[in-house]
N, C-alpha and C positions, 0 to 999 in steps of 0.2 A: 504319390497322390497329389493331384493338382488342387491348389487352394481355391481357385475359381470354381471348380466343379463342386467342392465341398460346401461353399457358401451360396452358390447360385440359387438353390431351391430352399434356402433357409427363410422361414416366414419373416424374420427380422429384416431381411434385405429384399423382400418382394417388391417389385416395381422399380428397383434401381436400374440405372442405365448401364450399358456395357462399360462406359467410362468410369462410373462409380464402382463397379465391380473390380475394375483394374486398380483403382486407388485402394480399395479394401484389401485386395490380394497383396499389395505392396507392403501393407503394415501388418497383415496377419502372419503369424508364425506357426507352421505345422510342427507339432511335437508328439512324440510317442511316450506313453506312460504305461507302467506295469499295473497289474491288478493290485489294489490295496495301497497304491502310492498316494500319499496325501497331497492334494492339490492346494488346499488352503484350509485354515481353521477359523472357527467362529471368533469374531472380534478382531481378526487380522486386517490391517489396512489393505483396501482393495487396490490392486495394481493393474487390473485388467479383467476381461471376461473371456468366455470360451464358447466355441461351437464344436459340437461332437461330430467328427468326420466318420469315425468308425468305433464301434464298441458301445459301452454303456457306462454312465456315471451316476452314482447315488449322491444325493444331497441329504444330509442328516444333521440332527442335533443330538447332544449328549445330556442326559440328566445329571444332577449333582452326584448321583451314585454311579455314573458311567454307563447307564443303560442307553442304547442307541434307539433313536426314533427316526425312521426314514421319512423324509418329506416328499421327495420326488425321485423318480428314475428318469434320467435324461437320455434320449435315444438319438441316433444319427440324424442330423439336420436341425436339431434343436440347440438353443443357446442356454447358458446359465451364468448367473452372477452379473448380468448386465446392469441391473438396477444399482448395484453396489459401487459403480465407478463414478457416480455423481457426487459432487461436493467432497467433503472429507469422509467419504463412505468407508465402511468396513464390511467384511463378508459376514452375512447373518447366520451362517451355518458352516458345516464341514462338507468337503467334497472329496470323493475318491472313486477311481474306476472300479467297476465290478468285474472287469476282464481287461486284458491288454487292449488299450484304446489309442486312437489317434485324435488329437484335438487341435483346433486352430485357436491360438491365443491372440487376442487383440489387446495390446498395451493401452492403458488408460490415457496417457498424455497424447499419444499419436491419434487415438480414436476420437477423443473429444475435439481435437484440432480439425479432424476430418468433418465432424458434425457442423462446425462453424462454417466450413467452406462448401458443404454439399447438403442443402436443406432436405432433399428427398430422403436421405438416409436418416436424418433426425426425425422426420415425420413418421417413417416406418418404425423407428425405435419406440416412439410414443405408442403406436398401435401394438407393438409387441409387449410392452410393459403393461398395457391395459389388459391384454389377454392373460398375462400372468396374474394380475390382480383378480380377474374373474375366476381363474382356476383356483386361486388361493381361497377366495370367498366360498366357492363350491366345496372345497375340501373341508373348511371349517363347518359349513352347514351339515355335511354328511357326518362328520365326527360328532356333532352336537345332536342332530335329530334322527339319525339313522343307526340301526343296529348292524352287527357284523354281517348277517346274511344279506341284508340290503346292500351294504357296501361291496361285498364280494360279488353279488349279482351284477351290479353296475360295472365293476372292474372287468369282469369276464365279458360282458356285452361290448364294452368299449374296446377291449383287446381283440375280440373276434371280428368286430366291424360287421360287414355284410355276410360273412361266412358263419358256419355253425361249428367252427373249431377254433380254439385259442391255444397257442403255445406259450406257456408261462416263460417270460424272459428272465426271471429271477427265481431264487430259491423260495420255498414256502415260508421259511423263517424270515426272509427279507420282505416277502409279501405281507406277512402278518404285521411286521413293523410299519409297512407302508399304509396298511389299513387301520392302524391304531389299535391292534389287538396283540394277543400272544399266540404262539404256535399251536398250543393245545386247543384253544378256542377255534382257530382257523381250521384245524384238522377235523374237529367235530362238525363244523359248518359244511365243509366239503362232503363229509359222510351224510349229513342230513339232506343236502341238495341231491346227492346221488341216490339215497334211499327214496326220495320223493320223485325220482325219475326226471329231474330237471336237467341234470348234467351226467356225464360219464367221465370218470377220471382214469387216465392211464399215464402215470408218472407226471410229466409236465404238460402232457397233452390233454386238454379239456374239450370234450364234445358237448355241444348244447343240444339237448334232446327236446326241450319244450321252451322255445323262445318267448312265447306269449306269457307263460307263467313266470319265467325269469324276469321279463320286463315288468310285470306286476310287482314282483318282489323288490326289484331295484327301485321302484317308485314309492314303496311303502315307507312309513315313518315309524319310529318307536312308539309303542303303546305307553300311554301315561296313566 
């Protein structure tokens, strides 16, 4: 797999010149990881960041009791841990592949040196970090003000895009963690949406039957 092809369409590097892509490809290291292989732990000194070339990676935290809470699922073309490389940064969470994955690793020292020499890459990175902060703010808002049906509706609509079918990329247990709930509550929510003829569930394949009502549910807030 060619590193240039992996990073060319990455939002973090949008607008970079072919020359810049060549420099990035020189310092990026393509690595393969097995499912469940720990990439880094929370609090560990950040030595670099990653681009997902193939596969999926979960970013998660652990409670004092060892309970896992998934923060993000990172798909091909997306980056993770880039904010941690600045200053004396540490990784803010744990990361491990959900399946066998190929990742492009950018070492901290070499990448920061590249930012000094190529301003467009630095400007793009600021934009990428801003998008991450907006996503994080949205996630906090949904966990605070929206109930599980609303969160699930938004997740399914975003996953389906312009189509009326969504293929779940993770297990329902992992999805429950990602939505800030437990498996039993998520299962009841799926049944309720099915009984109300908003969706049809067939294993990991979800068909959207009534997009307008699902949009209304996704936009609703908790009753106080």
